[in-house]
Backbone as JSON Lines, residues from 0, in Angstrom:
{"i":0,"aa":"M","n":[1.46,12.8,-6.43],"ca":[2.65,12.01,-6.19],"c":[3.86,12.95,-6.27]}
{"i":1,"aa":"N","n":[4.69,12.93,-5.25],"ca":[5.83,13.83,-5.23],"c":[7.09,13.16,-5.8]}
{"i":2,"aa":"M","n":[8.15,13.93,-5.9],"ca":[9.38,13.43,-6.49],"c":[9.96,12.27,-5.69]}
{"i":3,"aa":"E","n":[9.89,12.35,-4.37],"ca":[10.43,11.26,-3.54],"c":[9.69,9.96,-3.82]}
{"i":4,"aa":"T","n":[8.37,10.04,-3.99],"ca":[7.58,8.85,-4.31],"c":[8.02,8.26,-5.63]}
{"i":5,"aa":"K","n":[8.28,9.11,-6.62],"ca":[8.74,8.61,-7.91],"c":[10.08,7.9,-7.76]}
{"i":6,"aa":"N","n":[10.95,8.41,-6.9],"ca":[12.23,7.74,-6.64],"c":[12.01,6.41,-5.93]}
{"i":7,"aa":"L","n":[11.07,6.36,-4.99],"ca":[10.76,5.13,-4.28],"c":[10.22,4.07,-5.23]}
{"i":8,"aa":"Q","n":[9.52,4.48,-6.26],"ca":[8.95,3.52,-7.22],"c":[10.05,2.77,-7.98]}
{"i":9,"aa":"N","n":[11.25,3.3,-7.97],"ca":[12.36,2.64,-8.65],"c":[12.99,1.54,-7.79]}
{"i":10,"aa":"L","n":[12.58,1.47,-6.53],"ca":[13.13,0.46,-5.63],"c":[12.4,-0.86,-5.79]}
{"i":11,"aa":"T","n":[13.07,-1.92,-5.41],"ca":[12.42,-3.23,-5.44],"c":[11.44,-3.33,-4.27]}
{"i":12,"aa":"Y","n":[10.57,-4.28,-4.38],"ca":[9.61,-4.55,-3.31],"c":[10.33,-4.81,-1.99]}
{"i":13,"aa":"E","n":[11.4,-5.6,-2.04],"ca":[12.15,-5.93,-0.83],"c":[12.8,-4.69,-0.22]}
{"i":14,"aa":"E","n":[13.31,-3.81,-1.08],"ca":[13.91,-2.56,-0.59],"c":[12.87,-1.69,0.1]}
{"i":15,"aa":"L","n":[11.67,-1.61,-0.49],"ca":[10.6,-0.83,0.13],"c":[10.22,-1.41,1.48]}
{"i":16,"aa":"C","n":[10.11,-2.73,1.56],"ca":[9.78,-3.38,2.83],"c":[10.83,-3.09,3.89]}
{"i":17,"aa":"S","n":[12.09,-3.12,3.49],"ca":[13.17,-2.81,4.44],"c":[13.07,-1.38,4.95]}
{"i":18,"aa":"L","n":[12.76,-0.46,4.04],"ca":[12.64,0.95,4.45],"c":[11.5,1.16,5.44]}
{"i":19,"aa":"V","n":[10.38,0.46,5.23],"ca":[9.26,0.58,6.17],"c":[9.65,-0.04,7.5]}
{"i":20,"aa":"Q","n":[10.25,-1.21,7.44],"ca":[10.64,-1.91,8.66],"c":[11.63,-1.08,9.47]}
{"i":21,"aa":"E","n":[12.53,-0.41,8.79],"ca":[13.53,0.43,9.45],"c":[12.99,1.81,9.81]}
{"i":22,"aa":"R","n":[11.71,2.04,9.47],"ca":[11.02,3.31,9.72],"c":[11.69,4.49,9.01]}
{"i":23,"aa":"K","n":[12.22,4.21,7.83],"ca":[12.8,5.27,7.01],"c":[11.76,5.87,6.08]}
{"i":24,"aa":"I","n":[10.68,5.12,5.84],"ca":[9.52,5.64,5.12],"c":[8.27,5.23,5.89]}
{"i":25,"aa":"T","n":[7.2,5.96,5.65],"ca":[5.94,5.66,6.32],"c":[5.15,4.64,5.52]}
{"i":26,"aa":"W","n":[4.09,4.1,6.14],"ca":[3.2,3.19,5.43],"c":[2.54,3.9,4.24]}
{"i":27,"aa":"S","n":[2.22,5.15,4.42],"ca":[1.61,5.91,3.33],"c":[2.58,6.02,2.14]}
{"i":28,"aa":"E","n":[3.83,6.29,2.42],"ca":[4.83,6.35,1.36],"c":[5.01,4.98,0.71]}
{"i":29,"aa":"W","n":[4.95,3.93,1.52],"ca":[5.08,2.56,1.01],"c":[3.96,2.26,0.01]}
{"i":30,"aa":"V","n":[2.72,2.62,0.38],"ca":[1.58,2.4,-0.52],"c":[1.73,3.26,-1.76]}
{"i":31,"aa":"D","n":[2.06,4.52,-1.59],"ca":[2.2,5.43,-2.72],"c":[3.27,4.98,-3.71]}
{"i":32,"aa":"A","n":[4.3,4.33,-3.22],"ca":[5.42,3.93,-4.07],"c":[5.11,2.71,-4.92]}
{"i":33,"aa":"Q","n":[3.95,2.11,-4.72],"ca":[3.59,0.91,-5.47],"c":[2.42,1.21,-6.39]}
{"i":34,"aa":"P","n":[2.69,1.33,-7.68],"ca":[1.64,1.71,-8.63],"c":[0.38,0.86,-8.55]}
{"i":35,"aa":"E","n":[0.52,-0.43,-8.23],"ca":[-0.65,-1.29,-8.16],"c":[-1.53,-0.98,-6.94]}
{"i":36,"aa":"L","n":[-1.01,-0.23,-5.99],"ca":[-1.79,0.17,-4.81],"c":[-2.21,1.63,-4.86]}
{"i":37,"aa":"Y","n":[-1.42,2.46,-5.52],"ca":[-1.59,3.91,-5.45],"c":[-2.99,4.37,-5.84]}
{"i":38,"aa":"D","n":[-3.48,3.95,-7.0],"ca":[-4.79,4.42,-7.47],"c":[-5.92,4.0,-6.54]}
{"i":39,"aa":"G","n":[-5.86,2.76,-6.08],"ca":[-6.89,2.27,-5.16],"c":[-6.87,3.02,-3.84]}
{"i":40,"aa":"Y","n":[-5.69,3.31,-3.35],"ca":[-5.56,4.06,-2.09],"c":[-6.09,5.48,-2.26]}
{"i":41,"aa":"D","n":[-5.71,6.12,-3.36],"ca":[-6.16,7.48,-3.64],"c":[-7.68,7.53,-3.74]}
{"i":42,"aa":"T","n":[-8.26,6.58,-4.44],"ca":[-9.72,6.52,-4.59],"c":[-10.39,6.28,-3.25]}
{"i":43,"aa":"W","n":[-9.87,5.34,-2.48],"ca":[-10.44,5.02,-1.16],"c":[-10.4,6.25,-0.25]}
{"i":44,"aa":"L","n":[-9.3,6.98,-0.26],"ca":[-9.19,8.19,0.55],"c":[-10.26,9.2,0.15]}
{"i":45,"aa":"A","n":[-10.41,9.42,-1.16],"ca":[-11.39,10.4,-1.65],"c":[-12.81,9.97,-1.32]}
{"i":46,"aa":"E","n":[-13.13,8.69,-1.52],"ca":[-14.48,8.2,-1.25],"c":[-14.86,8.29,0.22]}
{"i":47,"aa":"N","n":[-13.87,8.21,1.08],"ca":[-14.12,8.24,2.52],"c":[-13.74,9.57,3.17]}
{"i":48,"aa":"N","n":[-13.39,10.55,2.33],"ca":[-13.02,11.88,2.81],"c":[-11.96,11.79,3.91]}
{"i":49,"aa":"L","n":[-10.9,11.05,3.61],"ca":[-9.82,10.84,4.56],"c":[-8.54,11.48,4.07]}
{"i":50,"aa":"E","n":[-7.66,11.76,5.01],"ca":[-6.36,12.34,4.68],"c":[-5.36,11.23,4.41]}
{"i":51,"aa":"R","n":[-4.38,11.56,3.61],"ca":[-3.28,10.62,3.33],"c":[-2.34,10.66,4.54]}
{"i":52,"aa":"N","n":[-2.35,9.57,5.31],"ca":[-1.45,9.48,6.46],"c":[-1.16,8.0,6.76]}
{"i":53,"aa":"D","n":[-0.27,7.78,7.68],"ca":[0.18,6.43,8.01],"c":[-0.96,5.55,8.53]}
{"i":54,"aa":"E","n":[-1.77,6.09,9.4],"ca":[-2.88,5.33,9.98],"c":[-3.85,4.88,8.9]}
{"i":55,"aa":"N","n":[-4.21,5.78,8.0],"ca":[-5.13,5.44,6.93],"c":[-4.51,4.46,5.93]}
{"i":56,"aa":"A","n":[-3.22,4.56,5.72],"ca":[-2.54,3.6,4.83],"c":[-2.64,2.2,5.41]}
{"i":57,"aa":"Q","n":[-2.43,2.07,6.71],"ca":[-2.55,0.77,7.35],"c":[-3.99,0.26,7.3]}
{"i":58,"aa":"R","n":[-4.95,1.15,7.48],"ca":[-6.36,0.75,7.37],"c":[-6.67,0.27,5.96]}
{"i":59,"aa":"F","n":[-6.18,0.98,4.96],"ca":[-6.39,0.59,3.57],"c":[-5.82,-0.8,3.31]}
{"i":60,"aa":"I","n":[-4.62,-1.06,3.77],"ca":[-4.0,-2.37,3.59],"c":[-4.86,-3.45,4.23]}
{"i":61,"aa":"S","n":[-5.35,-3.2,5.43],"ca":[-6.22,-4.18,6.1],"c":[-7.49,-4.44,5.31]}
{"i":62,"aa":"I","n":[-8.06,-3.39,4.76],"ca":[-9.3,-3.52,3.99],"c":[-9.07,-4.34,2.72]}
{"i":63,"aa":"I","n":[-8.01,-4.05,2.0],"ca":[-7.79,-4.8,0.76],"c":[-7.46,-6.25,1.07]}
{"i":64,"aa":"E","n":[-6.81,-6.5,2.19],"ca":[-6.57,-7.89,2.59],"c":[-7.89,-8.59,2.88]}
{"i":65,"aa":"D","n":[-8.81,-7.92,3.57],"ca":[-10.12,-8.49,3.87],"c":[-10.93,-8.7,2.6]}
{"i":66,"aa":"E","n":[-10.89,-7.76,1.68],"ca":[-11.64,-7.87,0.43],"c":[-11.13,-9.03,-0.42]}
{"i":67,"aa":"D","n":[-9.88,-9.35,-0.26],"ca":[-9.31,-10.45,-1.03],"c":[-9.96,-11.78,-0.66]}
{"i":68,"aa":"L","n":[-10.54,-11.85,0.51],"ca":[-11.2,-13.07,0.95],"c":[-12.57,-13.24,0.31]}
{"i":69,"aa":"Q","n":[-13.12,-12.19,-0.28],"ca":[-14.42,-12.24,-0.92],"c":[-14.27,-12.67,-2.37]}
{"i":70,"aa":"P","n":[-15.11,-13.59,-2.82],"ca":[-15.0,-14.09,-4.2],"c":[-15.16,-13.01,-5.26]}
{"i":71,"aa":"Q","n":[-15.91,-11.95,-5.0],"ca":[-16.15,-10.94,-6.02],"c":[-15.02,-9.91,-6.11]}
{"i":72,"aa":"A","n":[-13.97,-10.07,-5.34],"ca":[-12.86,-9.12,-5.4],"c":[-12.24,-9.16,-6.8]}
{"i":73,"aa":"D","n":[-12.01,-7.99,-7.37],"ca":[-11.46,-7.96,-8.72],"c":[-9.95,-8.14,-8.71]}
{"i":74,"aa":"A","n":[-9.36,-8.26,-9.88],"ca":[-7.93,-8.56,-10.0],"c":[-7.06,-7.48,-9.37]}
{"i":75,"aa":"T","n":[-7.47,-6.21,-9.47],"ca":[-6.67,-5.12,-8.89],"c":[-6.61,-5.23,-7.38]}
{"i":76,"aa":"V","n":[-7.76,-5.47,-6.77],"ca":[-7.8,-5.62,-5.31],"c":[-6.99,-6.84,-4.9]}
{"i":77,"aa":"T","n":[-7.11,-7.92,-5.64],"ca":[-6.37,-9.13,-5.32],"c":[-4.87,-8.88,-5.39]}
{"i":78,"aa":"E","n":[-4.43,-8.22,-6.44],"ca":[-3.01,-7.92,-6.58],"c":[-2.52,-7.0,-5.46]}
{"i":79,"aa":"A","n":[-3.31,-6.0,-5.13],"ca":[-2.95,-5.08,-4.05],"c":[-2.88,-5.82,-2.73]}
{"i":80,"aa":"S","n":[-3.81,-6.71,-2.5],"ca":[-3.83,-7.48,-1.27],"c":[-2.61,-8.38,-1.17]}
{"i":81,"aa":"Q","n":[-2.26,-9.03,-2.26],"ca":[-1.09,-9.9,-2.26],"c":[0.17,-9.1,-1.95]}
{"i":82,"aa":"T","n":[0.28,-7.92,-2.51],"ca":[1.43,-7.07,-2.25],"c":[1.5,-6.68,-0.77]}
{"i":83,"aa":"A","n":[0.36,-6.3,-0.21],"ca":[0.32,-5.92,1.21],"c":[0.62,-7.11,2.1]}
{"i":84,"aa":"S","n":[0.08,-8.27,1.77],"ca":[0.32,-9.47,2.57],"c":[1.79,-9.86,2.56]}
{"i":85,"aa":"Q","n":[2.41,-9.76,1.39],"ca":[3.82,-10.08,1.28],"c":[4.65,-9.14,2.16]}
{"i":86,"aa":"A","n":[4.29,-7.88,2.16],"ca":[5.04,-6.91,2.97],"c":[4.9,-7.24,4.45]}
{"i":87,"aa":"R","n":[3.71,-7.58,4.87],"ca":[3.52,-7.93,6.28],"c":[4.32,-9.17,6.65]}
{"i":88,"aa":"Q","n":[4.41,-10.15,5.76],"ca":[5.18,-11.36,6.02],"c":[6.67,-11.05,6.13]}
{"i":89,"aa":"V","n":[7.16,-10.19,5.25],"ca":[8.57,-9.81,5.26],"c":[8.91,-9.11,6.57]}
{"i":90,"aa":"M","n":[7.97,-8.34,7.1],"ca":[8.24,-7.54,8.29],"c":[8.06,-8.29,9.59]}
{"i":91,"aa":"K","n":[7.59,-9.51,9.55],"ca":[7.4,-10.3,10.8],"c":[8.71,-10.82,11.3]}
């Protein structure tokens, strides 16, 4: 996590959504700036031997949203999914 990400973590959820919508930050930065998503994203990247980039961040968000539909999804995945879903709603 770099210094810019630490600064982004100080922003509100709405501010982060605005920055993504305005294309001032990438989806990867958006995920990284949210502690409830960061660890899961980092783990998912490592498990799948993927690079941290915008395309993979969007794929991760889609996956956690899909996993939220499964009854066995744990609280962390559910929280991450809710955060991602809220961001998508704000950006519509």
